PAZAPA-4460 file (N, C-alpha, C; in steps of 0.05 Angstrom, whole numbers, plus 32768, in hexadecimal, padded with zeros to 4 digits):
% residues 342
    n_x    n_y    n_z   ca_x   ca_y   ca_z    c_x    c_y    c_z   seq   type   mol
   830C   894D   8563   830B   893B   8559   82EF   892B   855E     1      X     A
   82EE   8919   8550   82D3   8912   8553   82D8   88F6   856A     2      X     A
   82BF   88F0   8579   82C2   88DA   858E   82CA   88C9   8588     3      X     A
   82C5   88BA   8567   82D0   889E   855A   82EA   88A4   8551     4      X     A
   82F3   88BB   8546   8306   88BB   8544   8324   88BE   8556     5      X     A
   8314   88C9   856C   8322   88C4   858A   8330   88A8   858B     6      X     A
   8312   8896   8591   830F   8882   8592   8324   8871   8584     7      X     A
   831B   886D   856A   8334   8856   8553   834E   8865   855E     8      X     A
   8353   887B   8562   8373   8883   8562   8370   887D   857C     9      X     A
   836C   8875   8592   8374   886E   85AB   8377   8850   85AB    10      X     A
   8371   883C   8594   8375   8827   858C   838E   8825   8578    11      X     A
   8394   883B   8568   83A4   8835   855D   83C4   883C   8571    12      X     A
   83C2   884E   858F   83D9   8843   85A4   83D8   8835   85AF    13      X     A
   83C2   8824   85B7   83C7   8811   85C9   83D1   87F2   85B2    14      X     A
   83CA   87FC   85A0   83DD   87E7   858B   83F9   87E8   8589    15      X     A
   8401   8807   8588   8419   8809   8585   842E   8802   859E    16      X     A
   841B   8808   85BC   8424   87FD   85D1   842B   87E9   85D7    17      X     A
   841F   87D8   85BA   8422   87B3   85C6   8407   87AA   85D8    18      X     A
   83F5   87C1   85DD   83D7   87B7   85EE   83CC   87AB   85DF    19      X     A
   83CE   8797   85D6   83C2   878B   85BE   83A0   877E   85C7    20      X     A
   839A   8775   85D5   838B   8771   85DF   8374   8788   85DE    21      X     A
   8382   87A7   85EC   836C   87BD   85F1   8369   87C2   85D1    22      X     A
   8379   87C1   85C3   8374   87D0   85B0   8360   87BE   8594    23      X     A
   8367   87A2   8595   8351   878D   8594   8338   879A   8597    24      X     A
   8333   8798   85B3   831B   879A   85B3   8313   87B7   85A7    25      X     A
   8329   87CD   85AB   831A   87E0   85A5   830D   87E6   8584    26      X     A
   8322   87D3   857A   8316   87D8   8558   8300   87C1   8554    27      X     A
   82FE   87AE   8562   82E2   879C   8563   82CB   87A9   855D    28      X     A
   82D6   87BC   857B   82BA   87D3   857F   82B2   87DD   856A    29      X     A
   82C7   87E5   855E   82C1   87FF   8547   82B9   87F3   852C    30      X     A
   82C1   87D9   8528   82C4   87D4   850D   829C   87CC   8505    31      X     A
   8293   87D2   850A   8278   87D5   8506   826B   87F0   84F8    32      X     A
   8281   8806   8503   8276   881E   84EF   8289   881A   84D9    33      X     A
   8276   8829   84C8   8279   8828   84AB   8291   8842   84A0    34      X     A
   8298   8851   84AF   82AE   8869   84AF   82C5   8859   84B9    35      X     A
   82C3   8841   84C6   82E1   883E   84D1   82E5   8826   84D0    36      X     A
   82CF   8819   84C3   82D4   87FA   84BE   82E9   87EC   84B4    37      X     A
   82F0   87FC   8494   8308   87F1   848C   8324   87F3   8492    38      X     A
   832B   880C   84B2   833F   8810   84BB   833F   87F7   84D3    39      X     A
   8327   87F2   84D7   8329   87DF   84F3   832F   87C6   84E6    40      X     A
   8327   87B9   84C9   832F   87A4   84C6   834F   87A1   84BB    41      X     A
   8357   87B8   84B6   837A   87BB   84B5   837F   87B9   84D2    42      X     A
   837E   87C9   84E0   838D   87C0   84FC   8381   87A9   8509    43      X     A
   8370   87A4   8502   8367   8784   8512   837D   876B   8509    44      X     A
   837D   8774   84E4   838F   8766   84D7   83A6   876B   84E4    45      X     A
   83B6   8777   84EF   83D0   877D   84F8   83D6   8772   8515    46      X     A
   83C0   8772   851E   83C1   8766   8535   83BC   8745   8536    47      X     A
   83AA   873C   8526   83A8   8722   8527   83C8   8712   851B    48      X     A
   83D0   8727   850F   83EB   8713   84FC   83FB   8715   8518    49      X     A
   8402   8727   8525   8411   872C   853B   8407   8716   8554    50      X     A
   83EC   870D   8557   83EB   86FA   8576   83E3   86DD   8560    51      X     A
   83F5   86DB   8549   83F3   86C0   853B   83DB   86B1   8531    52      X     A
   83CF   86CF   8521   83B4   86BD   8517   83BD   86C8   84FA    53      X     A
   83CD   86BD   84E5   83D3   86D0   84D0   83C2   86C3   84BB    54      X     A
   83AE   86B1   84C2   839B   86AC   84A9   8383   86C3   84AA    55      X     A
   8380   86D0   84BB   8372   86DB   84C6   8373   86F5   84BD    56      X     A
   8389   86FD   84C5   8394   8719   84B8   8398   871C   849C    57      X     A
   8397   8706   848D   8396   8703   846A   8383   8709   8469    58      X     A
   836B   8701   8473   8356   870A   846B   8347   8721   846F    59      X     A
   834E   8731   8488   8346   8745   8486   8356   875D   8481    60      X     A
   8378   875B   8476   8378   8764   846C   836C   8772   844B    61      X     A
   836A   8757   8445   835A   8763   8428   8344   8768   8425    62      X     A
   8333   8764   8441   8313   8771   8449   831A   878D   844D    63      X     A
   8334   879B   845C   8332   87B5   845C   833C   87BE   8442    64      X     A
   834F   87B6   8428   8352   87BE   8416   833B   87C2   840C    65      X     A
   832D   87B3   8403   8316   87AD   83EE   8301   87B8   83FB    66      X     A
   82FC   87C0   8412   82E9   87D5   841B   82EB   87F5   8417    67      X     A
   8305   87FA   8412   830F   881B   8411   8333   880F   8404    68      X     A
   8336   8814   83F0   8346   8816   83DD   8360   8823   83E3    69      X     A
   8353   883A   83F2   8362   8850   83EE   836C   8859   8417    70      X     A
   8361   8840   841C   8368   8848   843E   8385   8854   8445    71      X     A
   839A   8845   843B   83C1   884C   843C   83B3   8868   8443    72      X     A
   83A3   887A   8438   83AD   8898   843D   8397   88A1   845D    73      X     A
   838D   888A   845F   837D   8892   847B   838B   8890   8490    74      X     A
   839F   886C   8482   83B3   886D   849D   83CE   887D   849F    75      X     A
   83D5   887E   8486   83F5   888B   8489   83F2   88A2   8480    76      X     A
   840A   88B7   8487   8410   88CB   848A   8414   88D7   846A    77      X     A
   8418   88EF   8464   841C   88EE   8442   8440   88EF   843E    78      X     A
   844A   88EB   8458   8465   88EA   8445   846F   88CA   8446    79      X     A
   845C   88B7   844C   8459   8896   8448   8462   888F   842F    80      X     A
   846C   887F   8427   846F   8870   840C   8451   886D   83F6    81      X     A
   8447   8868   840D   8429   8852   8401   840B   8869   840A    82      X     A
   8416   887F   840E   83FC   8896   8417   83ED   8891   8402    83      X     A
   83F5   8898   83E2   83E1   8897   83CF   83D9   887B   83C2    84      X     A
   83E2   886A   83D0   83DF   884C   83BE   83BE   8844   83C1    85      X     A
   83B4   8846   83A8   8396   8835   83A8   8399   881E   83A1    86      X     A
   838C   8808   83AA   838E   87E7   83AD   837F   87EB   838B    87      X     A
   838A   87DC   837B   837E   87DA   835D   836F   87C3   8361    88      X     A
   8363   87B7   8379   835A   879A   8371   8372   8782   8378    89      X     A
   8361   8764   8377   837D   8756   8384   837F   874C   8368    90      X     A
   839A   8746   8365   83A8   8740   834C   83B1   8726   834A    91      X     A
   83AA   8706   833D   83B2   86F0   8344   83C9   86F0   8341    92      X     A
   83D1   86DA   8354   83F4   86D3   835D   83EC   86BB   8358    93      X     A
   8409   86AA   8357   8412   8693   835D   840F   8689   8376    94      X     A
   8404   8676   8381   83F9   866A   8397   8413   865A   839B    95      X     A
   8420   8659   83B3   843C   8646   83BC   8432   863B   83D6    96      X     A
   8423   8623   83D3   841B   8613   83EA   842E   8601   83E9    97      X     A
   8440   85FF   83E7   845B   85EC   83F1   8477   8600   83EF    98      X     A
   8486   85F6   8407   84A2   85FC   8409   84AC   8602   83EF    99      X     A
   84BA   861D   83EE   84CD   861E   83D5   84EC   860B   83CF   100      X     A
   84F0   860A   83EC   8500   85F3   83EF   8509   85D5   83F2   101      X     A
   84EE   85D4   83F6   84F0   85B5   8404   84D4   85A5   83F6   102      X     A
   84C0   85B4   83F4   84A7   85A8   83EC   848E   85A4   83F4   103      X     A
   849E   85A5   8414   8486   85A0   842A   8470   85BA   8424   104      X     A
   8459   85AF   8438   844A   85C4   8440   844C   85CE   844E   105      X     A
   844F   85EA   844D   8450   85FA   8468   8433   860C   8475   106      X     A
   843D   860F   8488   842A   861F   8494   8429   863C   8499   107      X     A
   8410   864B   849A   840E   866A   8498   841F   8675   84AF   108      X     A
   8434   8689   84B8   843F   8692   84CB   8436   86AD   84D0   109      X     A
   843D   86B7   84BC   843B   86DC   84BB   8426   86E5   84A3   110      X     A
   8426   86FF   84A6   840A   870D   8492   840B   8722   8493   111      X     A
   8420   8739   8486   8425   8755   8480   840F   8764   846A   112      X     A
   840C   8777   8478   8408   878A   845D   841C   8799   8451   113      X     A
   8420   8797   8444   843B   87A1   842E   8434   87C1   842A   114      X     A
   8426   87C6   8434   8420   87F4   842D   8430   87EF   8443   115      X     A
   8438   87E8   845E   843B   87F3   8474   845E   87FB   846F   116      X     A
   8466   87F4   845D   8483   87FA   8457   848B   87FC   843B   117      X     A
   84A3   880E   842E   84AA   8811   8417   8499   8813   8404   118      X     A
   8498   8818   83EE   8486   8825   83D6   847E   8808   83D0   119      X     A
   8463   8808   83CD   8457   87E7   83C4   844D   87F5   83A7   120      X     A
   8454   87DA   838F   8451   87DB   8374   8437   87D1   837A   121      X     A
   842E   87E3   8366   840B   87D9   8362   840B   87C2   8352   122      X     A
   8426   87BA   8341   841D   879F   8336   841F   8787   834C   123      X     A
   841B   8788   8364   8420   8772   837B   8406   8773   838D   124      X     A
   8400   875B   8390   83E2   8764   83AF   83F8   8771   83BE   125      X     A
   83E4   877E   83DD   83F2   878F   83EA   83F0   8776   8409   126      X     A
   83E7   8763   83FF   83EF   8749   841D   8400   8739   8413   127      X     A
   8419   872E   842A   8426   871E   8423   8420   870C   8440   128      X     A
   841D   86F2   843A   841A   86E0   8450   8434   86D2   8444   129      X     A
   8448   86C5   8462   845A   86B1   8460   8455   869A   846A   130      X     A
   8457   8681   8457   845D   8670   8468   8472   8662   8477   131      X     A
   846E   8655   848A   848C   8647   8498   8486   8624   8499   132      X     A
   849C   861E   8487   84A3   85FF   8486   84B2   85F3   849A   133      X     A
   84A4   85E6   84A7   84B5   85D9   84C4   84CB   85C6   84B9   134      X     A
   84C5   85BA   84A1   84DC   85A2   849D   84F8   85AE   848A   135      X     A
   84FD   85CC   848C   8511   85D1   847D   850D   85F3   848F   136      X     A
   8506   85F4   84A3   8503   8613   84AB   8502   8623   849A   137      X     A
   84F4   8633   848C   84F3   8639   847A   84DC   8650   8479   138      X     A
   84DF   8669   8471   84C3   8679   846C   84C2   8684   844B   139      X     A
   84AD   867B   843A   84A7   867A   8426   8491   8686   841F   140      X     A
   8489   86A6   840C   8474   86A8   8404   8456   869D   83FC   141      X     A
   843D   86A1   840A   842E   868E   83FF   8425   869A   83E7   142      X     A
   8427   86AF   83D9   841E   86B9   83C5   8430   86C9   83B5   143      X     A
   843D   86C9   839A   844E   86E3   838D   8442   86DC   8374   144      X     A
   8444   86F7   8365   843F   8700   834B   8452   86F5   8338   145      X     A
   8446   86E2   8320   8453   86D5   830A   8476   86E1   8309   146      X     A
   8476   86FD   82FE   8481   870A   82F4   848D   8725   8311   147      X     A
   84A5   871C   831B   84A8   8721   832F   84BF   873B   832A   148      X     A
   84CE   873C   831C   84E1   8750   830E   84DF   8766   8302   149      X     A
   84C7   8773   830A   84B6   878F   82FB   84C1   87A4   8305   150      X     A
   84CA   87A5   8319   84D4   87BE   8327   84F2   87C2   8324   151      X     A
   84F2   87DC   832F   850C   87EB   8335   851D   87F4   8316   152      X     A
   8504   87FB   82FF   8518   87FB   82EA   8520   8821   82E6   153      X     A
   851A   882A   8300   8528   8847   8308   8546   884A   830E   154      X     A
   8551   8863   8304   8571   885C   82FB   8577   885A   8320   155      X     A
   858B   884B   8326   8593   884E   8342   85B8   8856   833E   156      X     A
   85BF   8868   8355   85D3   8871   8355   85E3   8863   836B   157      X     A
   85FC   885E   835F   860A   884A   836E   860D   8853   8388   158      X     A
   8610   8850   83A3   8615   8856   83B6   8631   8853   83C3   159      X     A
   8647   8861   83C1   8665   8863   83BB   8664   884B   83E0   160      X     A
   864D   8854   83F4   8655   884B   840D   8657   882A   8409   161      X     A
   8656   8821   83FC   8654   8808   83F8   866B   87F9   83EC   162      X     A
   867D   87FE   83DD   8690   8802   83D3   86A9   87F9   83EC   163      X     A
   86AD   8803   8402   86BE   87F7   840C   86AE   87DD   841D   164      X     A
   869A   87D8   8427   8687   87C2   842C   8695   87AA   8418   165      X     A
   8690   87AF   8402   8693   8799   83F2   86B3   8792   83E9   166      X     A
   86C4   87AA   83EC   86E1   87A1   83EF   86E5   8791   8406   167      X     A
   86D7   8796   8420   86DE   8783   8430   86D7   8768   842F   168      X     A
   86B9   8767   8422   86B5   8750   841C   86C7   8739   8413   169      X     A
   86CF   8749   83F5   86E4   8738   83E4   8701   8732   83EA   170      X     A
   8709   8747   83FF   8724   8741   840D   8720   8734   8429   171      X     A
   8709   8726   842C   8707   8718   8445   8709   86F5   843B   172      X     A
   86F8   86F7   841C   86FD   86E2   8410   8721   86DC   8406   173      X     A
   8729   86E9   83FE   8740   86E5   83FD   8751   86E1   840C   174      X     A
   8753   86E9   842C   8764   86E8   843C   875D   86CC   8450   175      X     A
   8744   86C3   844A   8744   86A7   845B   8743   8695   843D   176      X     A
   8751   8695   8429   8751   8680   8415   873E   8676   8408   177      X     A
   8724   867E   840F   8706   867E   83FF   870A   867E   83E5   178      X     A
   8715   868E   83E4   8711   8694   83BF   8731   86AD   83B7   179      X     A
   8740   86A0   83AD   875E   86A7   83A7   8754   86B9   838E   180      X     A
   8752   86AC   8377   874D   86B4   8363   8734   86D7   8359   181      X     A
   873C   86DF   833D   8730   8700   8341   8721   86F9   8332   182      X     A
   8716   86E8   8326   86FE   86E8   8313   86DA   86EB   8327   183      X     A
   86D0   86FC   831E   86AF   8700   8332   869D   8700   831E   184      X     A
   8689   86F2   8325   8671   86F1   831D   865A   86FB   8331   185      X     A
   8649   8709   8327   8632   8719   8335   8614   8714   832C   186      X     A
   8606   870C   8341   85EC   8702   8336   85DF   8721   833C   187      X     A
   85CB   872C   8336   85C0   8742   8338   85D2   8757   833D   188      X     A
   85D6   8770   832F   85E9   8785   832F   85E1   8797   8344   189      X     A
   85CC   879A   834A   85C2   87B6   8358   85C5   87D2   8344   190      X     A
   85D2   87E6   835A   85E2   87F9   834E   85FB   87F3   8346   191      X     A
   860B   87E3   8343   8620   87D6   833F   863E   87D5   8355   192      X     A
   8632   87DF   836D   864B   87E9   8375   865E   87CD   837D   193      X     A
   864C   87B9   8380   865F   879A   8380   8674   879C   8366   194      X     A
   866A   8799   8358   867A   879B   8338   8694   87B5   833F   195      X     A
   868B   87CB   833E   869A   87E1   8340   86B6   87E3   8356   196      X     A
   86AE   87D8   8371   86BA   87D3   8384   86D2   87B7   837A   197      X     A
   86CA   87A4   8373   86D3   8790   836D   86E4   8796   834E   198      X     A
   86DC   87A6   833F   86F4   87B1   8327   8705   87BE   8339   199      X     A
   8705   87D0   8347   871C   87DF   834F   872E   87D6   835D   200      X     A
   8725   87BE   8371   873D   87AE   8379   8752   8793   8370   201      X     A
   8740   8796   8351   874F   8785   833E   8748   8769   833B   202      X     A
   872A   8767   8349   8720   8755   832D   8718   8755   8316   203      X     A
   870A   8742   8309   8703   8741   82EB   86E3   873E   82F3   204      X     A
   86D1   8756   82F7   86B1   874C   82FE   86A3   874E   82E2   205      X     A
   8690   8735   82E4   867F   8738   82D2   8660   872E   82E1   206      X     A
   8652   8739   82D3   8632   8740   82E6   861D   8739   82D3   207      X     A
   8603   8727   82DB   85E1   8728   82CE   85D7   8732   82E0   208      X     A
   85C4   8740   82D7   85A3   8748   82E8   8584   874A   82CE   209      X     A
   857A   8741   82DB   8563   8741   82CD   8552   8752   82C9   210      X     A
   855E   8770   82CE   854F   878B   82CF   856A   8799   82BB   211      X     A
   855E   87A4   82A9   8570   87AB   8291   8577   87C1   8295   212      X     A
   8568   87D6   82A3   8579   87F3   82AC   858B   87ED   82B6   213      X     A
   858E   87D2   82CD   85AC   87D1   82DD   85C5   87C8   82D2   214      X     A
   85BC   87B2   82BD   85CF   87B1   82AD   85D9   87C7   8294   215      X     A
   85C7   87DA   828E   85CA   87EE   827D   85E1   8806   8291   216      X     A
   85D9   8804   82A6   85E8   8816   82B1   8603   880E   82BA   217      X     A
   8605   87F6   82C1   861C   87E8   82C1   862F   87E7   82B2   218      X     A
   862E   87E6   828E   8637   87E2   8275   8638   8800   826D   219      X     A
   862A   880A   826C   8630   8827   825E   8637   8843   8278   220      X     A
   862F   883F   828F   8640   8856   829F   8656   884F   82A8   221      X     A
   8657   8836   82AC   8671   882C   82BD   8683   8816   82B1   222      X     A
   8680   8812   8296   868F   87FF   8289   8692   87DD   8294   223      X     A
   867B   87DB   82A3   8682   87C0   82AB   8679   87AA   8298   224      X     A
   8681   878F   8291   867C   8777   8289   8661   876D   829C   225      X     A
   8644   8772   8289   862F   8765   8297   8616   8762   8282   226      X     A
   860A   8750   8287   85F5   874B   8274   85D3   8743   8283   227      X     A
   85C0   874F   8279   85A3   8742   827A   85A3   8724   8270   228      X     A
   8598   8719   828F   8590   86FB   8290   8589   86EC   82A4   229      X     A
   8572   86E0   82AA   8570   86CE   82C1   8588   86C0   82C8   230      X     A
   858B   86BD   82DD   859D   86B1   82F0   859F   8695   82E6   231      X     A
   8588   8687   82E4   8589   8669   82E7   857E   8666   82CB   232      X     A
   857C   8673   82B7   857E   8670   8297   8595   8674   828A   233      X     A
   85AC   8687   8299   85C5   8685   828F   85D8   8674   828E   234      X     A
   85E2   866E   8270   85ED   8658   826B   860D   8667   825F   235      X     A
   8623   8658   826C   8639   8661   8269   8657   8642   826D   236      X     A
   8666   8641   8262   8679   8635   8267   8692   863E   827A   237      X     A
   868B   8659   8285   86A2   8662   8296   869B   8663   82B5   238      X     A
   86B5   8662   82C2   86AE   865D   82DD   86BF   8677   82EB   239      X     A
   86B7   8684   8305   86C2   8695   830E   86C3   8689   8328   240      X     A
   86DF   8699   8331   86EC   8696   834F   86D5   86A1   8368   241      X     A
   86C6   86B0   8361   86B7   86BA   8378   869C   86BC   8368   242      X     A
   867F   86B7   8374   8668   86BD   8368   865D   86CE   8380   243      X     A
   8654   86E4   8381   8643   86F5   838E   862E   86ED   838E   244      X     A
   8614   86F2   83A2   85EF   86F1   839B   85EB   8700   83B6   245      X     A
   85F4   871A   83AE   85E1   8727   83C5   85C5   8730   83C1   246      X     A
   85B9   8724   83CF   859B   872A   83D4   8593   871C   83BF   247      X     A
   858F   870A   83BB   8587   86FB   839E   8575   86E3   83A3   248      X     A
   857E   86D5   83B5   8569   86C0   83B4   854D   86B6   83CA   249      X     A
   8555   86CE   83D1   8532   86E2   83E4   8526   86E3   83C3   250      X     A
   852E   86EA   83B4   8521   86ED   83A0   8511   86D4   8388   251      X     A
   851F   86C1   8388   8517   86AE   836E   850C   8698   8381   252      X     A
   84F5   8695   836F   84E5   867B   8372   84EA   8661   8375   253      X     A
   850A   8657   836E   8510   8644   836D   8531   8643   8372   254      X     A
   8534   8650   839A   854C   8651   83A2   8564   8638   839C   255      X     A
   8558   8621   839B   8572   8609   839B   8579   860B   837A   256      X     A
   8569   8610   8366   856C   8613   834C   858A   862A   834B   257      X     A
   857F   8643   8357   8593   865C   8355   85B0   8651   8366   258      X     A
   85B4   863F   8370   85CB   8638   8384   85DC   8621   837E   259      X     A
   85C5   8616   836B   85D6   8601   8354   85E7   8606   8349   260      X     A
   85D9   861F   8338   85E2   8630   832D   85FC   863D   8330   261      X     A
   85FF   8649   833B   860D   865D   834F   862A   8640   8352   262      X     A
   8623   862D   835A   863B   860F   8360   8642   860D   8344   263      X     A
   8632   8608   8338   8640   8605   8315   8656   8616   830B   264      X     A
   864C   863C   830E   8662   8645   8301   867E   864A   8315   265      X     A
   8681   8644   832B   8699   8643   8347   86AD   8630   8335   266      X     A
   86C5   8640   8333   86DC   8634   8330   86DC   861B   8344   267      X     A
   86F5   8604   8344   86F5   85F6   835F   86FC   85FE   8376   268      X     A
   870F   8619   837E   8712   861C   8391   8705   8640   8396   269      X     A
   86F3   863E   838C   86E1   865A   838D   86D0   865B   83A3   270      X     A
   86C0   8675   83A5   86AF   8670   83B8   8695   8684   83B0   271      X     A
   867D   8676   83BC   866B   8689   83B4   865D   869F   83CE   272      X     A
   8658   86B9   83D2   8650   86C8   83DE   8633   86CE   83E3   273      X     A
   861F   86C4   83F7   8603   86D3   83FD   8600   86DE   840A   274      X     A
   85ED   86F1   840E   85DA   86FB   841A   85C2   8702   8420   275      X     A
   85B1   86F8   8430   8591   86F6   8436   8583   8700   8447   276      X     A
   8569   8707   844C   8567   8707   8462   8567   86F1   8473   277      X     A
   8568   86F0   8488   855D   86D8   849C   8548   86E5   84B0   278      X     A
   852E   86C8   84B3   851D   86D5   84C1   8524   86D3   84DF   279      X     A
   8539   86C7   84E8   8549   86C1   8501   8562   86CD   8503   280      X     A
   8563   86E8   84F0   8572   86F5   8501   8575   8703   8514   281      X     A
   858B   870F   8524   857F   871E   8546   857A   873B   853F   282      X     A
   8587   874A   852C   856A   8758   8521   854B   875B   8521   283      X     A
   8543   8740   850F   8520   8738   850A   851F   872F   8527   284      X     A
   8522   8720   8537   8523   8718   8551   851B   872F   8568   285      X     A
   8529   8746   8565   8526   875B   8570   850F   8774   8569   286      X     A
   850C   8771   8552   84F3   8783   8543   84E3   877B   8542   287      X     A
   84E4   875D   853E   84C4   874B   8539   84B8   8755   851F   288      X     A
   849E   875A   8525   848E   8764   850A   848E   8782   8504   289      X     A
   84A9   8789   8502   84AA   87A4   8502   84C1   8799   84EB   290      X     A
   84D0   8785   84EA   84E6   877F   84D5   84D8   8786   84BB   291      X     A
   84E3   8793   84AA   84D7   87A2   8490   84D9   8787   847C   292      X     A
   84F1   8778   8479   84F5   8761   846D   84DA   874E   846E   293      X     A
   84D4   874B   847F   84B0   8741   847F   849F   874A   846D   294      X     A
   849E   8768   8462   8491   8768   8454   8495   877A   843D   295      X     A
   84AB   876D   8431   84BF   876D   841A   84A9   875F   8404   296      X     A
   849F   876F   83F2   8490   876A   83D9   849F   8758   83C7   297      X     A
   84B1   8762   83C2   84C6   874A   83AF   84CE   872F   83B9   298      X     A
   84D1   8728   83CE   84EB   8717   83D9   84C4   86FC   83DE   299      X     A
   84D5   86E5   83D5   84C5   86CB   83D8   84CA   86BE   83EB   300      X     A
   84E5   86BD   83F7   84F1   86A9   8404   84FA   86BB   841D   301      X     A
   84FA   86AD   8438   8502   86BC   844C   8513   86A1   845B   302      X     A
   852E   86A3   8458   8544   8690   8465   854A   8692   847F   303      X     A
   854C   867A   848B   8555   8671   84A8   857E   866F   84A4   304      X     A
   8583   8670   84B0   85A5   8665   84A4   85A5   864F   84A1   305      X     A
   8590   8634   84B6   8586   8618   84B7   8584   8610   8492   306      X     A
   856E   8629   848B   8563   861C   846A   8577   8626   8458   307      X     A
   8586   8638   845A   859E   8640   8448   85B4   8629   8447   308      X     A
   85BD   8628   845F   85CC   860E   8466   85BF   85F3   8458   309      X     A
   85AC   85E9   8459   85A0   85D4   844F   85A1   85D9   842A   310      X     A
   85A0   85EC   8421   859D   85F0   8402   85C0   85E9   83FA   311      X     A
   85CA   8601   8409   85E9   85F9   8402   85F8   85DA   8403   312      X     A
   85EA   85D2   8419   85F6   85B1   8416   85E7   85A3   8403   313      X     A
   85D7   85A0   83FE   85C2   8598   83DF   85D0   859A   83C8   314      X     A
   85DC   85AD   83CD   85EE   85C1   83AA   860D   85BB   83AF   315      X     A
   8612   85AE   83C6   8632   85A8   83C2   8647   85C0   83C6   316      X     A
   8636   85D2   83DF   864B   85E5   83EF   8649   85E1   83FD   317      X     A
   865B   85EE   8412   865C   85EF   8434   8662   860B   843B   318      X     A
   8651   8613   8450   865A   862C   845C   8670   862F   8466   319      X     A
   867B   863D   8463   869F   8644   8476   8699   8662   8481   320      X     A
   8689   8671   8483   8686   8687   848A   8669   869C   848B   321      X     A
   8662   86A9   84A3   864C   86AB   84AC   864D   86C9   84B2   322      X     A
   863C   86E0   84B3   8644   86F6   84BA   862B   8703   84B1   323      X     A
   861E   8718   84C9   860E   8729   84CE   8613   873C   84BA   324      X     A
   85FE   8748   84A7   8600   8756   8490   8609   877A   849F   325      X     A
   861C   8783   8491   861E   879C   849F   8614   87AC   847B   326      X     A
   85FD   87A0   8470   85F2   87B6   8467   85D8   87B6   846A   327      X     A
   85C8   87A0   8466   85B8   879A   8473   85A7   878F   848B   328      X     A
   8599   87A1   8499   8591   8796   84B8   8580   8775   84B0   329      X     A
   8587   8767   84C3   8578   874C   84BC   8582   872F   84AB   330      X     A
   8597   8741   8491   859E   8729   8484   85BA   871F   848D   331      X     A
   85C5   8701   8488   85D7   86F7   848B   85E9   86F1   8477   332      X     A
   8603   86F7   8472   8613   86F6   845E   8628   86D2   845F   333      X     A
   8628   86C4   844D   8632   86A9   8451   8646   86A7   8436   334      X     A
   865A   869E   8443   866E   8690   8427   866B   8676   842C   335      X     A
   8664   866F   8415   8671   8647   840C   8681   8640   83F6   336      X     A
   8688   8630   83FF   86A4   8620   83E8   869A   8603   83E2   337      X     A
   86A4   85F8   83D0   8699   85DB   83BD   86A0   85D1   83E1   338      X     A
   8685   85BD   83D8   8694   85A7   83E9   86AA   8592   83E6   339      X     A
   86BB   8592   83CE   86C3   8583   83C3   86E1   8586   83CB   340      X     A
   86E9   85A8   83D7   86FE   85AA   83DE   8702   85A0   83FE   341      X     A
   86F6   859B   8406   86F5   858B   8423   86FE   856C   8421   342      X     A
***
């Protein structure tokens, strides 16, 4: 092993041991060497984010990718999902200067390389900055592609583990009296686990999804009633006793419109069930910068309990139950009913 490689690897070890000052000094020392300069930019960016300098991190991550488009093959092992990722050049994305909930201007809080975790879609830029809105205690992506739902077209197999999970959720809605009726509307089908569980225990389920393959599987493989549609643009006169929004609102550019739509689809004595990551979760507070939800390329919003409850209040919904998700680490599950029931 060369002395240069040994020095660089020591810096990585120090960073992983949270000896940030030591690691930063080492990477700055090596940054002028063209053999490792882009890699140093990458790790200095990571440290900059950790010490509260997200804008510096943003610039350095792009500097690294532009200097060495295949740098992930130098950083990660061959079993990493992004080992073969090659930066195709920076794509134009929609800039989001103001909060997606209240319209107030936020401040940069975090910046991450999306290549660190999960399979990075080449249609996305590899860097994500999160802005924090002090007015409504909410995080939102500073930039994102105009067409977000271009992923996940490959077949997905339903996971039987989730059948009892959804059965428990629906049983809780009935036992508490939050939603007695047996019609169910699901936004975002995924692999149809919720719809399948609901049908088995007696619900009449219907669902929509923007990803056509999910709908095809629901209809053709399982005989479920589903349509390909955008939730906010979906039009119907029908009402449902239960509206399921599992891991949906973090994906939409207008969460207020999405919750208004959900409220409009509810029967007077119905309930909406919402699952979404929260940056204030016990899990996120423990793992910090290792929380994979901070590096989710398809998420535009990152809620707190406060920001979600604020939205619910604005659309005439009242939260009546809060649970820590048994499905996803760092997610909250909230049941809300119409304010008119009080």
